[in-house]
PyMOL commands that place a pseudoatom at each C-alpha (Angstrom):
pseudoatom trace, name=CA, resn=UNK, resi=1, chain=A, elem=C, hetatm=0, pos=[128.838, 153.267, 151.942]
pseudoatom trace, name=CA, resn=UNK, resi=2, chain=A, elem=C, hetatm=0, pos=[127.843, 156.096, 149.637]
pseudoatom trace, name=CA, resn=UNK, resi=3, chain=A, elem=C, hetatm=0, pos=[128.148, 155.982, 145.887]
pseudoatom trace, name=CA, resn=UNK, resi=4, chain=A, elem=C, hetatm=0, pos=[129.956, 158.777, 144.173]
pseudoatom trace, name=CA, resn=UNK, resi=5, chain=A, elem=C, hetatm=0, pos=[127.314, 160.345, 141.478]
pseudoatom trace, name=CA, resn=UNK, resi=6, chain=A, elem=C, hetatm=0, pos=[129.871, 160.359, 138.649]
pseudoatom trace, name=CA, resn=UNK, resi=7, chain=A, elem=C, hetatm=0, pos=[130.253, 156.669, 139.072]
pseudoatom trace, name=CA, resn=UNK, resi=8, chain=A, elem=C, hetatm=0, pos=[126.540, 156.081, 138.584]
pseudoatom trace, name=CA, resn=UNK, resi=9, chain=A, elem=C, hetatm=0, pos=[126.508, 158.297, 135.254]
pseudoatom trace, name=CA, resn=UNK, resi=10, chain=A, elem=C, hetatm=0, pos=[129.187, 156.487, 133.703]
pseudoatom trace, name=CA, resn=UNK, resi=11, chain=A, elem=C, hetatm=0, pos=[127.466, 153.191, 134.228]
pseudoatom trace, name=CA, resn=UNK, resi=12, chain=A, elem=C, hetatm=0, pos=[124.410, 154.364, 132.393]
pseudoatom trace, name=CA, resn=UNK, resi=13, chain=A, elem=C, hetatm=0, pos=[126.629, 155.939, 129.553]
pseudoatom trace, name=CA, resn=UNK, resi=14, chain=A, elem=C, hetatm=0, pos=[128.469, 152.687, 129.300]
pseudoatom trace, name=CA, resn=UNK, resi=15, chain=A, elem=C, hetatm=0, pos=[125.223, 150.884, 128.974]
pseudoatom trace, name=CA, resn=UNK, resi=16, chain=A, elem=C, hetatm=0, pos=[123.969, 153.240, 126.364]
pseudoatom trace, name=CA, resn=UNK, resi=17, chain=A, elem=C, hetatm=0, pos=[127.147, 152.609, 124.332]
pseudoatom trace, name=CA, resn=UNK, resi=18, chain=A, elem=C, hetatm=0, pos=[126.912, 148.914, 124.812]
pseudoatom trace, name=CA, resn=UNK, resi=19, chain=A, elem=C, hetatm=0, pos=[123.426, 148.865, 123.524]
pseudoatom trace, name=CA, resn=UNK, resi=20, chain=A, elem=C, hetatm=0, pos=[124.374, 150.909, 120.604]
pseudoatom trace, name=CA, resn=UNK, resi=21, chain=A, elem=C, hetatm=0, pos=[127.047, 148.854, 119.662]
pseudoatom trace, name=CA, resn=UNK, resi=22, chain=A, elem=C, hetatm=0, pos=[124.833, 145.593, 119.934]
pseudoatom trace, name=CA, resn=UNK, resi=23, chain=A, elem=C, hetatm=0, pos=[122.270, 147.313, 117.738]
pseudoatom trace, name=CA, resn=UNK, resi=24, chain=A, elem=C, hetatm=0, pos=[124.754, 148.105, 115.045]
pseudoatom trace, name=CA, resn=UNK, resi=25, chain=A, elem=C, hetatm=0, pos=[126.003, 144.535, 115.065]
pseudoatom trace, name=CA, resn=UNK, resi=26, chain=A, elem=C, hetatm=0, pos=[122.546, 143.174, 114.853]
pseudoatom trace, name=CA, resn=UNK, resi=27, chain=A, elem=C, hetatm=0, pos=[121.687, 145.528, 112.079]
pseudoatom trace, name=CA, resn=UNK, resi=28, chain=A, elem=C, hetatm=0, pos=[124.787, 144.591, 110.331]
pseudoatom trace, name=CA, resn=UNK, resi=29, chain=A, elem=C, hetatm=0, pos=[123.950, 140.968, 110.363]
pseudoatom trace, name=CA, resn=UNK, resi=30, chain=A, elem=C, hetatm=0, pos=[120.502, 141.579, 109.449]
pseudoatom trace, name=CA, resn=UNK, resi=31, chain=A, elem=C, hetatm=0, pos=[121.623, 143.347, 106.280]
pseudoatom trace, name=CA, resn=UNK, resi=32, chain=A, elem=C, hetatm=0, pos=[124.285, 140.770, 105.393]
pseudoatom trace, name=CA, resn=UNK, resi=33, chain=A, elem=C, hetatm=0, pos=[121.640, 137.971, 105.892]
pseudoatom trace, name=CA, resn=UNK, resi=34, chain=A, elem=C, hetatm=0, pos=[119.242, 139.688, 103.491]
pseudoatom trace, name=CA, resn=UNK, resi=35, chain=A, elem=C, hetatm=0, pos=[121.912, 140.425, 100.909]
pseudoatom trace, name=CA, resn=UNK, resi=36, chain=A, elem=C, hetatm=0, pos=[122.871, 136.639, 100.979]
pseudoatom trace, name=CA, resn=UNK, resi=37, chain=A, elem=C, hetatm=0, pos=[119.154, 135.622, 100.793]
pseudoatom trace, name=CA, resn=UNK, resi=38, chain=A, elem=C, hetatm=0, pos=[118.770, 137.935, 97.586]
pseudoatom trace, name=CA, resn=UNK, resi=39, chain=A, elem=C, hetatm=0, pos=[122.056, 136.672, 96.079]
pseudoatom trace, name=CA, resn=UNK, resi=40, chain=A, elem=C, hetatm=0, pos=[120.824, 133.140, 96.620]
pseudoatom trace, name=CA, resn=UNK, resi=41, chain=A, elem=C, hetatm=0, pos=[117.500, 133.764, 94.674]
pseudoatom trace, name=CA, resn=UNK, resi=42, chain=A, elem=C, hetatm=0, pos=[119.249, 135.417, 91.776]
pseudoatom trace, name=CA, resn=UNK, resi=43, chain=A, elem=C, hetatm=0, pos=[121.623, 132.588, 91.510]
pseudoatom trace, name=CA, resn=UNK, resi=44, chain=A, elem=C, hetatm=0, pos=[118.647, 130.236, 91.537]
pseudoatom trace, name=CA, resn=UNK, resi=45, chain=A, elem=C, hetatm=0, pos=[116.885, 132.185, 89.000]
pseudoatom trace, name=CA, resn=UNK, resi=46, chain=A, elem=C, hetatm=0, pos=[120.048, 132.688, 86.621]
pseudoatom trace, name=CA, resn=UNK, resi=47, chain=A, elem=C, hetatm=0, pos=[120.492, 128.732, 86.889]
pseudoatom trace, name=CA, resn=UNK, resi=48, chain=A, elem=C, hetatm=0, pos=[116.982, 128.335, 86.033]
pseudoatom trace, name=CA, resn=UNK, resi=49, chain=A, elem=C, hetatm=0, pos=[117.348, 130.657, 83.115]
pseudoatom trace, name=CA, resn=UNK, resi=50, chain=A, elem=C, hetatm=0, pos=[120.457, 128.929, 81.771]
pseudoatom trace, name=CA, resn=UNK, resi=51, chain=A, elem=C, hetatm=0, pos=[118.808, 125.521, 82.086]
pseudoatom trace, name=CA, resn=UNK, resi=52, chain=A, elem=C, hetatm=0, pos=[115.730, 126.737, 79.991]
pseudoatom trace, name=CA, resn=UNK, resi=53, chain=A, elem=C, hetatm=0, pos=[118.335, 128.417, 77.427]
pseudoatom trace, name=CA, resn=UNK, resi=54, chain=A, elem=C, hetatm=0, pos=[120.016, 124.900, 77.267]
pseudoatom trace, name=CA, resn=UNK, resi=55, chain=A, elem=C, hetatm=0, pos=[116.548, 123.197, 76.544]
pseudoatom trace, name=CA, resn=UNK, resi=56, chain=A, elem=C, hetatm=0, pos=[115.809, 125.707, 74.026]
pseudoatom trace, name=CA, resn=UNK, resi=57, chain=A, elem=C, hetatm=0, pos=[119.238, 124.725, 72.007]
pseudoatom trace, name=CA, resn=UNK, resi=58, chain=A, elem=C, hetatm=0, pos=[118.526, 121.119, 72.658]
pseudoatom trace, name=CA, resn=UNK, resi=59, chain=A, elem=C, hetatm=0, pos=[115.174, 121.532, 71.046]
pseudoatom trace, name=CA, resn=UNK, resi=60, chain=A, elem=C, hetatm=0, pos=[116.372, 123.356, 68.021]
pseudoatom trace, name=CA, resn=UNK, resi=61, chain=A, elem=C, hetatm=0, pos=[119.124, 120.752, 67.552]
pseudoatom trace, name=CA, resn=UNK, resi=62, chain=A, elem=C, hetatm=0, pos=[116.295, 117.956, 67.684]
pseudoatom trace, name=CA, resn=UNK, resi=63, chain=A, elem=C, hetatm=0, pos=[114.150, 119.994, 65.183]
pseudoatom trace, name=CA, resn=UNK, resi=64, chain=A, elem=C, hetatm=0, pos=[117.076, 120.085, 62.747]
pseudoatom trace, name=CA, resn=UNK, resi=65, chain=A, elem=C, hetatm=0, pos=[117.861, 116.272, 63.086]
pseudoatom trace, name=CA, resn=UNK, resi=66, chain=A, elem=C, hetatm=0, pos=[113.946, 115.633, 62.688]
pseudoatom trace, name=CA, resn=UNK, resi=67, chain=A, elem=C, hetatm=0, pos=[113.030, 118.136, 60.138]
pseudoatom trace, name=CA, resn=UNK, resi=68, chain=A, elem=C, hetatm=0, pos=[115.787, 120.035, 58.508]
pseudoatom trace, name=CA, resn=UNK, resi=69, chain=A, elem=C, hetatm=0, pos=[113.518, 121.788, 56.052]
pseudoatom trace, name=CA, resn=UNK, resi=70, chain=A, elem=C, hetatm=0, pos=[111.682, 123.276, 58.948]
pseudoatom trace, name=CA, resn=UNK, resi=71, chain=A, elem=C, hetatm=0, pos=[114.899, 124.096, 60.802]
pseudoatom trace, name=CA, resn=UNK, resi=72, chain=A, elem=C, hetatm=0, pos=[116.322, 126.189, 57.566]
pseudoatom trace, name=CA, resn=UNK, resi=73, chain=A, elem=C, hetatm=0, pos=[112.844, 127.813, 57.220]
pseudoatom trace, name=CA, resn=UNK, resi=74, chain=A, elem=C, hetatm=0, pos=[113.201, 128.925, 60.871]
pseudoatom trace, name=CA, resn=UNK, resi=75, chain=A, elem=C, hetatm=0, pos=[109.917, 127.309, 61.814]
pseudoatom trace, name=CA, resn=UNK, resi=76, chain=A, elem=C, hetatm=0, pos=[110.911, 125.083, 64.518]
pseudoatom trace, name=CA, resn=UNK, resi=77, chain=A, elem=C, hetatm=0, pos=[108.518, 125.202, 67.404]
pseudoatom trace, name=CA, resn=UNK, resi=78, chain=A, elem=C, hetatm=0, pos=[109.578, 127.171, 70.482]
pseudoatom trace, name=CA, resn=UNK, resi=79, chain=A, elem=C, hetatm=0, pos=[109.157, 125.379, 73.697]
pseudoatom trace, name=CA, resn=UNK, resi=80, chain=A, elem=C, hetatm=0, pos=[108.172, 127.769, 76.248]
pseudoatom trace, name=CA, resn=UNK, resi=81, chain=A, elem=C, hetatm=0, pos=[109.531, 127.593, 79.908]
pseudoatom trace, name=CA, resn=UNK, resi=82, chain=A, elem=C, hetatm=0, pos=[106.885, 126.120, 82.335]
pseudoatom trace, name=CA, resn=UNK, resi=83, chain=A, elem=C, hetatm=0, pos=[103.711, 128.380, 82.434]
pseudoatom trace, name=CA, resn=UNK, resi=84, chain=A, elem=C, hetatm=0, pos=[104.183, 128.886, 86.185]
pseudoatom trace, name=CA, resn=UNK, resi=85, chain=A, elem=C, hetatm=0, pos=[107.395, 130.572, 86.031]
pseudoatom trace, name=CA, resn=UNK, resi=86, chain=A, elem=C, hetatm=0, pos=[108.373, 134.101, 85.424]
pseudoatom trace, name=CA, resn=UNK, resi=87, chain=A, elem=C, hetatm=0, pos=[110.854, 133.400, 82.436]
pseudoatom trace, name=CA, resn=UNK, resi=88, chain=A, elem=C, hetatm=0, pos=[110.235, 133.917, 78.912]
pseudoatom trace, name=CA, resn=UNK, resi=89, chain=A, elem=C, hetatm=0, pos=[112.365, 132.243, 76.134]
pseudoatom trace, name=CA, resn=UNK, resi=90, chain=A, elem=C, hetatm=0, pos=[113.155, 133.737, 72.813]
pseudoatom trace, name=CA, resn=UNK, resi=91, chain=A, elem=C, hetatm=0, pos=[114.897, 131.902, 69.932]
pseudoatom trace, name=CA, resn=UNK, resi=92, chain=A, elem=C, hetatm=0, pos=[116.688, 133.963, 67.037]
pseudoatom trace, name=CA, resn=UNK, resi=93, chain=A, elem=C, hetatm=0, pos=[117.851, 132.396, 64.209]
pseudoatom trace, name=CA, resn=UNK, resi=94, chain=A, elem=C, hetatm=0, pos=[120.259, 134.030, 61.597]
pseudoatom trace, name=CA, resn=UNK, resi=95, chain=A, elem=C, hetatm=0, pos=[121.186, 132.195, 58.633]
pseudoatom trace, name=CA, resn=UNK, resi=96, chain=A, elem=C, hetatm=0, pos=[124.755, 132.670, 57.265]
pseudoatom trace, name=CA, resn=UNK, resi=97, chain=A, elem=C, hetatm=0, pos=[124.537, 131.698, 53.667]
pseudoatom trace, name=CA, resn=UNK, resi=98, chain=A, elem=C, hetatm=0, pos=[128.185, 131.838, 52.834]
pseudoatom trace, name=CA, resn=UNK, resi=99, chain=A, elem=C, hetatm=0, pos=[129.129, 129.459, 55.362]
pseudoatom trace, name=CA, resn=UNK, resi=100, chain=A, elem=C, hetatm=0, pos=[126.038, 127.215, 54.884]
pseudoatom trace, name=CA, resn=UNK, resi=101, chain=A, elem=C, hetatm=0, pos=[125.442, 127.467, 58.810]
pseudoatom trace, name=CA, resn=UNK, resi=102, chain=A, elem=C, hetatm=0, pos=[122.637, 128.941, 61.150]
pseudoatom trace, name=CA, resn=UNK, resi=103, chain=A, elem=C, hetatm=0, pos=[123.541, 130.986, 64.128]
pseudoatom trace, name=CA, resn=UNK, resi=104, chain=A, elem=C, hetatm=0, pos=[121.157, 130.178, 66.845]
pseudoatom trace, name=CA, resn=UNK, resi=105, chain=A, elem=C, hetatm=0, pos=[120.827, 132.318, 69.750]
pseudoatom trace, name=CA, resn=UNK, resi=106, chain=A, elem=C, hetatm=0, pos=[118.372, 131.413, 72.753]
pseudoatom trace, name=CA, resn=UNK, resi=107, chain=A, elem=C, hetatm=0, pos=[117.540, 134.021, 75.265]
pseudoatom trace, name=CA, resn=UNK, resi=108, chain=A, elem=C, hetatm=0, pos=[115.814, 133.674, 78.547]
pseudoatom trace, name=CA, resn=UNK, resi=109, chain=A, elem=C, hetatm=0, pos=[114.553, 136.725, 80.382]
pseudoatom trace, name=CA, resn=UNK, resi=110, chain=A, elem=C, hetatm=0, pos=[112.902, 137.317, 83.776]
pseudoatom trace, name=CA, resn=UNK, resi=111, chain=A, elem=C, hetatm=0, pos=[112.355, 140.303, 86.142]
pseudoatom trace, name=CA, resn=UNK, resi=112, chain=A, elem=C, hetatm=0, pos=[112.672, 140.584, 89.930]
pseudoatom trace, name=CA, resn=UNK, resi=113, chain=A, elem=C, hetatm=0, pos=[112.872, 143.611, 92.309]
pseudoatom trace, name=CA, resn=UNK, resi=114, chain=A, elem=C, hetatm=0, pos=[116.277, 144.395, 90.930]
pseudoatom trace, name=CA, resn=UNK, resi=115, chain=A, elem=C, hetatm=0, pos=[114.868, 144.670, 87.268]
pseudoatom trace, name=CA, resn=UNK, resi=116, chain=A, elem=C, hetatm=0, pos=[115.029, 142.650, 84.119]
pseudoatom trace, name=CA, resn=UNK, resi=117, chain=A, elem=C, hetatm=0, pos=[117.748, 140.004, 83.593]
pseudoatom trace, name=CA, resn=UNK, resi=118, chain=A, elem=C, hetatm=0, pos=[118.728, 137.856, 80.717]
pseudoatom trace, name=CA, resn=UNK, resi=119, chain=A, elem=C, hetatm=0, pos=[120.680, 134.546, 80.206]
pseudoatom trace, name=CA, resn=UNK, resi=120, chain=A, elem=C, hetatm=0, pos=[121.893, 133.707, 76.663]
pseudoatom trace, name=CA, resn=UNK, resi=121, chain=A, elem=C, hetatm=0, pos=[123.348, 130.653, 74.681]
pseudoatom trace, name=CA, resn=UNK, resi=122, chain=A, elem=C, hetatm=0, pos=[124.397, 130.879, 71.231]
pseudoatom trace, name=CA, resn=UNK, resi=123, chain=A, elem=C, hetatm=0, pos=[125.367, 127.864, 68.825]
pseudoatom trace, name=CA, resn=UNK, resi=124, chain=A, elem=C, hetatm=0, pos=[125.982, 127.411, 65.148]
pseudoatom trace, name=CA, resn=UNK, resi=125, chain=A, elem=C, hetatm=0, pos=[124.603, 124.449, 63.147]
pseudoatom trace, name=CA, resn=UNK, resi=126, chain=A, elem=C, hetatm=0, pos=[125.612, 123.504, 59.873]
pseudoatom trace, name=CA, resn=UNK, resi=127, chain=A, elem=C, hetatm=0, pos=[124.004, 122.149, 56.655]
pseudoatom trace, name=CA, resn=UNK, resi=128, chain=A, elem=C, hetatm=0, pos=[124.651, 118.380, 56.220]
for i in range(1, 128): cmd.bond("trace and resi %d" % i, "trace and resi %d" % (i + 1))
show_as sticks, trace
zoom trace
């Protein structure tokens, strides 16, 4: 039996096309996996930042309950997130005199390969 030369050429082309398709699928899967890992890491960081912001709000409420003078003088201690983290917590007080209330904004920032991000929580606390 003899093989026709064009049959052998088609087989090589088919193999090359099949390998190219397999490579494209594998690269696509790798890209999706990397994106998923990055999104999961960002979601984790955002959850932690929100937790640290909530802790900041709770700390300010506790300060107000224990020492209202310090609270109204904006001198409550600022708890920092754990020192081994990439997060920074800032508390911004704004007195609204006419309504006898304090606007408290807690911002937690962090940076990663995509830039700087922020999670914020805000509350109003009133005079007794």
